[in-house]
N, C-alpha and C positions, 0 to 999 in steps of 0.2 A: 450385494456389494459397499452400498454405501454404509451401512452398519457395520460391516467389517471396518472400513476405512474411519468413521466414528470412533468404534472402539481402540483400533489402532494410537491415535491422536491424544485419545483418553490414558491410554496406557503410556505414552511417550511423555505426555503431561507429567505424568507420575514420575519418572524417571528424572535422576542427576543428569541426564544429558538433553533434558526439555531445554534450558537456555540457550545454549547452543547451537542447537535445531533451528530455534523462533530467529535466534541472531541472522545465521545464515540464509536463512526464508525471508526475513524481513530485506536482509542488503541487498538479497541478489533481485527481490522483486521493485526495488526503487529503479533497477535498470534494466534489469533483462528478462526477469521471471514473470507469468504470466499469473500464477496464484498468489492473491495476497494476503498480508500476515493473520489478517484478521481469521482466516479458516482455521492458524494455529492456535492463535492467541488466546478467543475465547473456550476452545476445550483445552487447553493448557491449564486458564483460568478457573473453570470448570473441576477438575480432576485435580489440580493442587492450588487450592486458596490461599495458603500461606502465603507463598511466592507470588501474589497478583500484582503485587508492584513492581517485586523484579520481572514480572514477563513483561510489564506494561515499559518500564525504561527499558529492557535489551529490545522490546520492538521497536519502541522511539530512538533510540540512541544505532540503531543499526542500520535502521531504514534512511535517518541523514545521513549515515556513510555510507551505505550504496546509493544515495541520492547524488552525492558529490561525485561516486565514480560515475552516473548518469550526466551527469554535469559534465565531466573529464570528457565523456564521451563527444556529447554535444559537443562542446568545446575545441575539441584536439579533432575527431573522428567524425565532424557533420557529413563528410561528402562520401565517408563511407559505411562504418557500424551503424553511427546515428540516424542515417536517412534510412537505412534498413531496416533497423527497428520501428521508428518511424511510420514509414510505408505498411512494416508487418500488423500496424494498428488503426492503418487508415489514417494516416496520418501525416503524409511524406512530404502535403504543404504547410507545415504547422511552423515554417522561419518566418515566413512572412507575417501569418496572424501572431504568433506570437513576439516579435518586434511590433508588433502596432502595438499590442496590447501593452506588454511591458513599459511603452512611451507615454503612454494613456493612462496606465493602472500602477506600473510599478509591482509592490509586493503584496498587492491583493491579490496578482495573477495568483499566486503562488499560496498565499493565506486559504484564499478559497478554492480552487482545484487540489488543493491537498485535503481538504474535508469531502469533497462532494467522489460519485463514482468512479469518475474519469482516471483512468490509471494513472499513478504516480511517476509512474516512468519517463511518460510522455511528459511532463514539467521538468523533470529532472535535465532530461536531453534538449528540450527544447529553449531553457534555462541556458544553457551551457551553447549552445548553437547562435543564442541573442546575445551571447558574452553579458546575459545580466551578472549584475554586482557579488560576486562571489561571498562576503561575508553576509550580505542582506539576504543572496539564496538561504547561508545556512542557519541564520536563525529566525527567518521565517520559515523553516522547514522543522526546527526545532520545536515553537511554535504549535504549527498545524499539525503533524505528527504526532507530539508531544499530545495535544489535545485529546483529538483521536482516539489515540493507545491507552490514554487512560481511561476516558471516558468510557471506551469497550469495557476495560478492565474492572471498571468500577460496578457497569453494571452485570455483569456477567459474576461478579463476585456476589452484588448484593441482592439479583436476585434468579441467581442462576440453580442454586439449589432447588429452589420453588418450579424454576421451570424446567428442569431437565429429565422429569417424567414424560412433560409436553413435550420436549424437543425431541429426545427418544422415539416416539410414537408418530413426528412428525419427519421423519428424519429425512425424507423422499421431499416433502414441500419446500421444508427451509433449504434442500439442495440446490434445487429448481429454483428458489426465489434468489439464494444468492449468486449463483450461474444469470440468472436474468439481470441483476444490478451488474454483475461482470460487463455482462454483455451490452446493458443501457450505456454504460461507461464509454466502450469503445463505441458505442452507436454516437452518444454525443460529440466524444473528439470528431470520431470521422463526418458527423454536420457540422462539427464548428468549423471544419477545416477546409469545406468544400463547398 
């Protein structure tokens, strides 16, 4: 099953619609979707190296745009949709914690959390709930998400061709590792807020 999924992602990466697919995933992940764009970005770069920087830019731009949707959810719908999403990820009490963090650390909360396995949607929604400065939220999101996606794209571009046989042989272990990182991120977010 994982091999089929991997082959499917590699095939999409070679197609003309890979950029819109990646943009959609990056946009939705920043506010509601549980799968990080990295899971699409890396296979797409491996499948289509000439579009490496276009993929990185697309992931960055649409992740930030999706982050603005997450911010709006937190800002305008904190008690309904925002609370539901935060509760779904085990961070239902995030408001007080994030407000305290933003008061103490400001922009560093976004810069650091945008690079960690903690789901970015928690940062975007909590930023809106805490009424964090929108301009600062946007530019710090561009920095942190851009750094992450351009670094991952560079590593996949530089080392991917040599690593592909290893990746294909160890696909299930890699998938378990990615799943473990996602669970770790949610677990860290849950532990921080409880």
